[in-house]
C-alpha positions as CSV (number, residue, x, y, z in Angstrom):
1,M,21.9,-51.0,11.8
2,T,19.5,-48.6,9.7
3,T,17.9,-50.8,7.0
4,L,16.4,-49.9,3.6
5,A,13.1,-50.4,5.1
6,E,13.8,-47.7,8.2
7,K,15.6,-44.4,5.8
8,P,12.8,-42.1,5.7
9,V,10.9,-41.2,3.1
10,E,10.9,-37.4,1.6
11,A,7.5,-36.3,1.1
12,P,6.9,-35.3,-2.1
13,E,5.4,-31.3,-0.4
14,A,9.5,-31.6,0.7
15,A,10.9,-32.2,-2.3
16,A,9.4,-29.8,-4.2
17,A,10.2,-26.8,-1.6
18,A,13.2,-27.1,-2.2
19,P,13.0,-25.7,-6.2
20,A,10.1,-23.4,-5.3
21,A,12.4,-21.4,-2.6
22,R,15.1,-21.1,-5.6
23,A,12.6,-20.0,-7.8
24,R,11.4,-17.5,-6.1
25,T,15.2,-16.1,-4.7
26,R,15.8,-16.2,-8.3
27,R,12.8,-14.2,-9.0
28,R,13.6,-11.7,-6.6
29,W,16.8,-10.9,-8.0
30,Q,15.5,-10.5,-11.8
31,R,12.8,-8.2,-10.3
32,A,15.7,-6.0,-9.2
33,V,17.6,-6.0,-13.0
34,S,15.7,-3.2,-13.9
35,P,16.0,-0.5,-11.1
36,V,19.9,-1.1,-10.4
37,A,20.7,-0.5,-14.0
38,L,18.0,2.7,-14.6
39,L,20.1,3.6,-11.2
40,A,23.3,2.7,-12.4
41,L,22.5,4.8,-15.8
42,W,21.1,7.7,-13.7
43,E,24.7,7.7,-12.3
44,A,26.8,7.2,-15.2
45,G,24.9,10.2,-16.7
46,A,25.3,12.9,-13.7
47,R,29.1,11.6,-14.0
48,A,29.6,12.3,-17.5
49,G,27.6,15.6,-17.2
50,V,24.3,14.7,-19.5
51,I,22.8,15.0,-16.5
52,P,23.2,18.5,-15.0
53,E,23.6,18.1,-11.4
54,E,21.9,21.3,-10.5
55,K,18.6,19.9,-12.0
56,L,19.1,15.9,-11.2
57,P,22.0,14.7,-8.5
58,A,23.2,11.4,-8.6
59,P,22.1,8.5,-7.0
60,S,25.2,8.5,-4.7
61,L,25.2,11.9,-3.4
62,V,21.6,11.7,-2.7
63,L,22.5,8.7,-0.9
64,Q,25.0,10.8,1.2
65,T,23.0,13.8,1.8
66,G,20.2,10.9,3.1
67,W,23.3,9.5,5.6
68,R,24.2,13.3,6.5
69,L,20.7,13.9,7.3
70,A,19.7,10.8,9.0
71,G,22.9,11.1,10.9
72,D,22.3,14.0,13.0
73,G,18.7,13.1,13.8
74,T,16.4,15.4,10.8
75,L,15.6,12.4,8.6
76,G,14.5,10.2,11.5
77,E,11.7,13.5,12.9
78,H,10.7,14.0,9.5
79,L,9.6,10.6,9.1
80,A,8.3,9.7,12.1
81,D,5.5,12.5,11.5
82,S,5.2,11.8,8.3
83,L,4.4,7.4,9.2
84,T,1.7,9.1,12.1
85,R,0.3,11.0,10.0
86,A,-0.7,8.4,7.4
87,G,-0.9,5.6,10.1
88,I,-4.0,8.1,11.9
89,G,-5.2,8.7,8.4
90,L,-5.1,5.2,7.3
91,L,-7.0,4.1,10.3
92,I,-9.4,6.5,9.8
93,G,-10.2,6.0,6.3
94,G,-9.9,1.6,6.4
95,V,-12.5,1.8,9.3
96,L,-15.1,4.1,7.3
97,A,-14.2,1.6,4.2
98,L,-14.7,-1.4,5.7
99,A,-17.8,-0.7,7.8
100,L,-19.5,0.6,4.7
101,G,-18.4,-1.0,2.6
102,A,-19.8,-4.4,4.5
103,V,-23.0,-2.7,5.4
104,A,-23.4,-2.3,1.6
105,G,-22.3,-5.3,0.1
106,L,-24.3,-7.4,2.9
107,L,-27.7,-5.5,3.3
108,R,-29.7,-4.4,0.2
109,L,-31.6,-1.1,2.6
110,G,-27.6,-0.7,3.4
111,D,-26.7,-0.7,-0.7
112,D,-29.7,1.9,-1.2
113,L,-28.8,4.5,1.2
114,V,-24.8,4.0,1.3
115,D,-23.4,3.2,-2.6
116,P,-25.4,5.6,-4.2
117,P,-23.6,8.9,-2.6
118,V,-20.4,6.9,-2.2
119,Q,-21.0,6.6,-6.3
120,M,-21.3,10.1,-6.5
121,A,-18.4,10.9,-4.3
122,R,-16.0,8.9,-6.3
123,M,-16.2,10.4,-9.2
124,L,-14.6,13.9,-7.2
125,P,-10.7,13.5,-7.4
126,H,-9.8,13.9,-3.4
127,L,-6.9,15.9,-4.2
128,A,-9.2,18.4,-5.7
129,L,-11.4,18.5,-2.8
130,L,-8.2,20.9,-1.1
131,P,-9.4,24.0,-1.2
132,L,-12.7,23.2,0.2
133,L,-11.0,20.3,3.0
134,I,-8.7,24.0,3.9
135,I,-12.1,26.0,4.2
136,W,-13.7,23.0,7.0
137,V,-11.3,21.9,8.6
138,G,-8.7,24.1,8.4
139,I,-4.3,23.9,7.2
140,G,-3.7,22.2,10.6
141,E,-3.0,18.4,11.0
142,E,-6.8,17.7,10.5
143,L,-6.3,19.0,6.9
144,K,-3.5,15.9,6.4
145,I,-4.8,13.1,8.1
146,T,-8.7,14.4,6.1
147,L,-6.3,13.9,3.1
148,V,-5.2,10.9,3.7
149,A,-8.3,9.3,5.0
150,L,-10.3,10.2,1.7
151,G,-7.4,8.6,-0.5
152,V,-7.5,5.1,1.6
153,F,-11.4,5.1,1.6
154,F,-12.6,4.9,-2.0
155,P,-10.5,1.9,-3.3
156,L,-10.6,0.2,-0.5
157,Y,-14.5,0.8,0.2
158,F,-15.2,-0.3,-3.6
159,N,-13.1,-3.4,-3.5
160,V,-14.5,-4.7,-0.1
161,Y,-18.2,-3.8,-1.4
162,A,-16.9,-5.8,-5.0
163,G,-15.5,-8.6,-3.3
164,I,-19.0,-9.4,-1.1
165,R,-20.8,-9.3,-4.4
166,D,-18.7,-11.7,-6.4
167,I,-19.2,-14.1,-4.0
168,D,-21.1,-17.0,-5.6
169,E,-24.7,-17.3,-3.8
170,R,-24.7,-20.8,-4.3
171,L,-22.3,-21.2,-1.6
172,V,-23.9,-19.5,1.1
173,E,-27.0,-21.9,-0.4
174,A,-24.9,-24.5,0.3
175,A,-24.3,-23.2,4.3
176,R,-27.2,-22.4,4.8
177,T,-29.1,-26.1,4.5
178,C,-26.1,-27.6,6.0
179,G,-27.3,-25.6,8.9
180,L,-24.5,-22.8,9.3
181,N,-26.5,-19.8,10.5
182,P,-25.6,-16.5,10.0
183,W,-22.4,-15.4,11.6
184,Q,-21.2,-19.0,10.6
185,R,-22.5,-18.3,7.2
186,L,-19.9,-14.8,7.7
187,R,-17.0,-16.4,8.8
188,H,-17.1,-19.8,7.2
189,V,-18.2,-18.3,3.6
190,V,-18.5,-14.9,3.0
191,L,-14.8,-13.4,4.7
192,P,-12.5,-16.0,3.0
193,G,-14.4,-14.9,-0.1
194,A,-14.2,-11.7,-0.1
195,L,-10.4,-11.5,1.2
196,P,-8.7,-11.5,-2.0
197,A,-10.5,-8.6,-2.7
198,L,-9.6,-6.4,0.6
199,F,-6.2,-7.5,-0.1
200,L,-6.2,-5.6,-3.7
201,G,-8.6,-2.8,-1.8
202,L,-5.6,-2.2,1.1
203,R,-2.8,-2.2,-2.0
204,L,-4.7,0.2,-3.9
205,A,-5.6,2.0,-0.5
206,I,-2.1,2.3,0.7
207,G,-0.6,3.3,-2.7
208,A,-2.9,6.5,-2.2
209,A,-2.5,7.2,1.3
210,W,1.3,8.1,0.7
211,L,0.1,10.2,-2.7
212,S,-2.4,12.6,-0.9
213,L,0.3,12.8,2.0
214,V,2.7,14.3,-0.3
215,V,0.3,16.8,-1.2
216,G,-0.8,17.3,2.1
217,E,2.1,17.8,3.7
218,Q,3.1,20.5,1.1
219,V,0.4,22.9,3.0
220,N,1.6,24.4,5.8
221,A,3.3,21.9,7.1
222,D,6.7,22.4,10.0
223,R,7.5,18.5,9.8
224,G,7.4,15.5,7.8
225,I,9.2,14.6,4.1
226,G,6.7,17.0,2.6
227,F,7.9,20.0,5.1
228,L,11.6,18.6,4.0
229,M,10.9,18.8,0.2
230,M,9.4,22.3,0.1
231,E,12.2,23.8,2.4
232,A,15.1,22.4,0.2
233,R,13.2,23.9,-2.6
234,E,13.6,27.4,-1.6
235,F,17.6,27.1,-1.1
236,S,17.6,25.3,-4.5
237,Q,18.5,22.3,-2.5
238,T,18.1,19.7,-5.2
239,D,19.8,16.6,-4.1
240,V,17.3,16.7,-0.9
241,V,14.0,16.7,-2.8
242,V,15.1,14.2,-4.4
243,L,15.6,12.1,-1.2
244,G,12.3,12.7,0.0
245,L,10.8,11.5,-2.8
246,F,13.1,8.7,-2.7
247,V,12.0,8.1,1.0
248,Y,8.1,8.3,-0.7
249,A,9.0,5.4,-2.8
250,L,10.7,3.1,-0.4
251,L,7.7,3.7,2.0
252,G,5.1,2.5,-0.6
253,L,7.4,-0.2,-1.8
254,L,8.1,-1.5,1.7
255,S,4.1,-1.2,2.5
256,D,3.2,-3.1,-0.4
257,V,5.9,-5.9,0.1
258,L,4.7,-6.3,3.8
259,L,0.8,-6.6,2.4
260,R,1.9,-8.9,-0.6
261,I,3.1,-11.5,2.5
262,V,0.5,-11.3,4.4
263,E,-1.6,-11.7,1.8
264,R,-0.1,-14.8,0.4
265,R,0.4,-16.7,3.9
266,T,-3.2,-15.5,4.8
267,L,-4.7,-17.4,1.5
268,T,-2.6,-20.2,1.6
269,W,-5.3,-21.8,-0.1
270,R,-5.9,-19.5,-3.2
271,R,-3.7,-20.8,-6.1
272,G,-4.1,-18.3,-9.1
273,L,-2.6,-18.2,-12.6
274,K,1.4,-17.6,-12.7
275,A,3.8,-16.1,-15.2
276,A,5.5,-18.8,-17.5
C-alpha cells in the first residue's frame, strides 16, 4: 500500500504550467475578438446594403469566391508562384543582410566601409526605385525578386548591426578573461545577445517582403496573387481583388505567428515585460 511519503510531489514548475497554459489560451481567444467583430460588422453592413457590393463585397461572398478558385486549382497555382518569389527574395536579401550586418557590427573596418553606404541607401524608399530597377533588371521575375530582396535587406541589416553593437562590452571582456577564444566568444556571447534584435529584424523583414511582393506582382506579371488581382480589376471582380488582399494578409499573419513561436522557443532564457 502506498504511504503518504511515497506519493509523488508535484514540482512548482509543473503546478504553475497549467494556469499559464490556460492564460495563453484565454489570450488567444481575446485577440480573436476584435477581428471577428470587424468581420461581423462588415457582413452585416453588406447584407443591409450600407456597403455597396460592387465596392466591397461581403466576407461570405469573398469566402465563396476563394472556395471556388481553390477548388479549380487557380488559387493554389498563383499562391505557389507568389510563395516562390517571396522565398527566393527572402533568402537573397536575408543572407546579404546577415553577412553585411555581421561584418559591420563585428569589425571596425567593416563598420567604416559597409555601414555608411547602407545608411545612405536606406533613406531611399526601395519601392521608389521601381523605375530604375525596371531599367536595370527588366520587368521579368528578376524585378519581383529584387524588390522583395531589397525590402528584406534593410530592416534585417539594421537590427543585426544594432543587436551586435548593443551587447555589453563587459560580457565580452569577461568571456575573454575566462579564456574563451574569438569563435567561442562569438558563439556564447555575441550570438545569444544579438538574437532578440535578429528576430525583430526578421519579423520586420517578412512584413516588408509581402509588401514588396504586392507591388512587384502588379508589374508585367502573368501569374501570382498580384496578377490574379490585376486581372480581376480589369473585369471589375471586386470579390477576387478582396480575396487577394485577404491572402496577402493571412500569409503575413501566418509567417509572423510562426516566427513568434520559433522566437519563444529559442529565447527561453529571456524574460521580458509582460502586459498586465
